[in-house]
N, C-alpha and C positions, 0 to 999 in steps of 0.2 A: 459831649452831646451825642445822643443816639442818632446816627445818620441813617435814614430809612430809604434814601433814594440817591442816585448819582446821575447827573446829566453832563453829556459831553457837547461842547460847543466848538465848532471848527471856525477859526478866524483866518483871514488872508490879509497880507500887507502888500502894497504896491511898491515895487523896487525901482528906484530912480538912478541908482549908481550903475553905469554901463559895465564897469570892471567886474561886477558880481555876475552871477549866473545869467545866461541869456533869457531865462524865463522872466516874464513881466511880474510875476507874483510868486511869493513864497508863502507856504502855508504852515501853520502851527496848531497844534491841538492842546486844548486846555480842559481841565476837569473842574466842575463846580459842585459842591455838595449842599443839599438843602434838607430841611426837616420835613418829614411827612406831615400833611395837614391832619388836624384832629378829626375824628369821625363826625359827620354832620348831625346836628340836632334834629330830631324828628319833631316837627311842629304839629301841634293839634289844634291850638287856638290862634285866632287872628288877633294879634295884639292891638292893631290899630282900631279894629272894630270894638274890642273891649274897652279901650280908652275912650272912644266916642260915646259908648253906651253909659259909662260912669260919669262922664262930663255932663251928658244930657240929664241923667237921673239927678245929680247934685244941683243942677241949674234950678230945678224945681224943689227948692229947700223944704217947703212945707210938707209935701208928699214924701220926700226923701226921709225927713225926720220921723214921720209916722210909721214908715216901713223899716226903721232901724231896730225893731224889737229883737231880732235874731242876733245881730252884731252886739247890741248892748248886753244881752243875756250872756253870750259867750264871753264877752269882755269881763263881765262880773265873775265868771267861773275861772277865768285865767288868773284874775287877781286873787281869787280864793286859793288857788294853787300857790301863788306867789307868797301868801301868808305863811306857808309851811317852811319857807326858806328864811332862816333868821339872819339876814344880811342887810347891809347898807349898799346902795348902788349909785356910785358917783356918776356913771355915764350909761345911759340906757338907749337902745335903739328900738323904735316901734316900726317894723318893716311891713309895708303895706297897710298904712295906718287908717285908711278909709277916711272917715270924718272925725278921727281922733276918739273913737269909742273907748279905747283902753285908757286914754288920759282922763276922760270923764269919769270912768269907773274908779280910777285911782284916787279921785278927790271925795269920794263918798265917805261920810262919817260912819264909824262903827262898822267896818266891812266884815269883821270876823263874826261868823254865824254860831260860833261855839257859845252855848248859854253861860259857860263858866267865865267868859270874858265879854260882858255886855258892853263895856266901854273899850273901844280900840281906836287908835289914831289912823287916819287914811293912809293908804299905801303910798301916796305922793310924799309923805314925810320921810320916807326911806330912800327917796330918789334924789340925786343931786341935780341932774339935768336929763331931760327926756328929748330925744331927737325923733320927731315923727316925720317919716318919709313915705311918699306915694307919687305915682306917676301922673295922678289926676289932680290938676291944680284946683278945679271946682270942688271936688270931693274933699280935699285935704283942708281947704280954707273955708268950708261951708259954715262951720260953727266957730270961726276965729273970734267972733265978737261976743260969744256967750259967757256967762258968769264963771264957769268952771275953769277958764283959762288963768283967772287970777290966783288959783290956789295950787298951781303946779308950774315949775320952772321948765318950760317947753319951747322948742324951736321947730318950726315946720320947714321942710325942704322938698322940692319937687324933683323927682328923679327923671332924667331923660330917658333912661331905659330901666324898667322895673327889674330886669334880670342881670343888672350889673350894679354892684355896690361899690362906689368909689371911695372906700375908706381903707386906712392903713391897717395892717395886721395888729393884733393885740390892742384894739382901741376901746372896746365896750365891755362893761361889767355884766351886761345882761342884754339879750336880744329877744324881743317879743314879736309875735305875729298873730293877728286876729282875722281869720276868714278872708285871706287874700291869696294864699299860696296855691289854691286849687286852680288858678288860672295861669300858673307858670308852665311854660313849655319845658324849660330846662331845670326841673326840680332838683336833680342831683347836683347840677353846677351851683345853683343858688344855695343849697344847703352847705356845700363846700366853702363857698364865700362867707357864709355866716360863721362857720367854724373858724375860718381864718381871722376875722375881725374881732373875735371874742378873745378876751384875756384868758390865760390858763386857769383851769378850775372855775370857770364861770359858765352859766347855763343859757340855753336856748329853750324857750317855752312858746309853743305855737298851737294853734288850732285851725283845722281846715276841714271843708266838707269832703266826704269821701264815701266809699261803699255804695250802699243802697239809697242814697239821698234821692228824694222825689221819685222813688220807684213807681208809686201810684200814677203820677203824671206821665212818666215814660211809657209805661205799659198801655195806658189808656190811649195815648197818641198813636202808638204803634198799631194797636188793634183798629182804631178809627181809619187810619190811612190805609191799612192793608184792605179794609172793607170797602172804602170809598174810592181808592185810587189804584189798588192792586199792587202796592209796593210801600216801603217806608223810607224816610229820611231822618237824620239825626236832629232831634229838637231839644234834647236834654244832654248836656256835656258829659263826656266820660270822666270818671273820677278815679282816684287812687284807692286801692284796697288797703285795709288796716295791715295786712301782712307785708305789704310792699313798703309801708312807711318806716317800720323798724329796720328793714334792710337798707333803705336809702340813708337813714341816719347813721348806721354803722359804716356804710361806704364813705360817707362824708367825714368820718373820723371822730364821731361823738362817742362818748363812753357813758356808762351808767344810764342806759336808755330806759325811759318809761313811756309806754304807748297805751292809751286806753280809749274806749269808744263810749259815746253817750248820744242817745237818740232824743231829739226834741220834736214832738208832734204838735203841729199847729192846725187847728180846724178853720176851715173857710166855708162861706156859703156856697161857692161853686168854683169850678176850675178857672173861670174868668177872673174872679177876685184873687186867686192865687197867681195867675200870670201877670196881673196888674201890679201886684206887690213885688214880684220878681223883677219886673221892669224898673219899678221905683227904687229898688235896692241896687240896680246895676248888674243884676245876676242873670240877665236873659242870654240867650244862646249866642256863642261866638265861636263855634267850631268851623275850622276851615273846610270848605267843600259843601257846606250846608246850603240848602235850597234858598235862594234869595227871595225876598218879599214876604208878605204876611201869609200865614196859614189859611187855606180856604175855609170859608164859613161853614160849609157842610161838614168838613172834617172836625172843626172845633165843636160844633153841636153834638156830633157823634161821640167825640172824646168826652164831653161833659156827661153825656148819658151813660157811657160805659164806666166813667169814674164813679158816678153815683151807685151804678149797679154792682161793681165789683169791690169797691172800697168804702162806700158811703157809711155814715153813721146813721143811727136810728132816728135822730132828730132832723135829718135832712142835710146836715153839713157834711163835708168831706175832709178827711185827714191828709196832711202832707208831712211826710217824714224827712227831717233833716238829720243825717248822721254825722256827728262831729267826731273827728280824730284828734285827740290831744296828744301832743309829743313833748317830751322833755329829754334833752341830751346835754351832756357836759363836755366842755373841751378838756382834753387830756392834760394832766399836770403830774409832776414828779411826786408831789405831796398828796395826790388824790388817793382815796381808798380804793383798793383793788381786791377782787375776789381771790379767795385762796385756791391753790391748785387742786385738781381732782384727786380724791383719795386722801386728803389731809384731814377730813373730819373725824372727830373722836366720839361723837354720839350718833347713834343710829336713829334715823327718822322713824323707822318701822317701830323701834321700842317705844318711842315717845307716843305714837298714835295708838299702839296697842294698850298702853298703860293710861 
């Protein structure tokens, strides 16, 4: 073990034998070794606040289901990527399952959009068992009584801590994640745990919000606060950049990485409707150190006017950009395909392009 520090403790024993030294105490010196602590995790989000927001959002099931359009769409796109991998999956983990949007998407008939295969079986037919986990009980069990549950072998499990995966190494044949990882404080640590619980030569497929998501709302609120209050406070959460995600996957030990970006633009009548939907999704602000309480009315009105002026559509609506980062990484295996070493190519790419 790598010993990073050494501490010396001086102990004394009382002497009761009069034939020994006249001193009443004799002293001995002992050395104890201990491992240095890991570097502290820089926390950006208040996990307790985010848990409460998601519990409250799911409690109003009707509004929560109406605002699930983004998670449902991304779940469908993740399943579309899954169709490209011709495998069976005995054990699958849905990490940060929300209301089991992925499980619902897996039960859809004819999921393949390729016109050459108009009839295709649901993705659920290729899955032996799906374990859906989330830290929010209300969110995870919101749709437990709906029809789609009958068409997939699934178990729900509530995690005590969303950043700790209590599973043995080499347990799952596939790990999926749909729009939940952007609230994780220790993203490198979670990715490392996912790599650990995957079996060799098995994939992790995930999607998270990142980059310039909601940049229209962010800039409008900042300008409004600067004008009305003379300063700004964070109202939109910081998000990972596309370039960072690839590095994090590589650092976690994944191989054959694929990272791509997709923008989904949703139109709203005004910024108030946008913020109401974000609240119903459980996606409202949970940054540590944020200003407590509601945003002042005059700031909200000013932000809405700025939003329409800077970003508004011609029909009077406003666009909201959700930037999705899709990631695929494979756990290393001896039998896995590996890139050839540099300089081993026999055909010049330049010759191919010129001809």
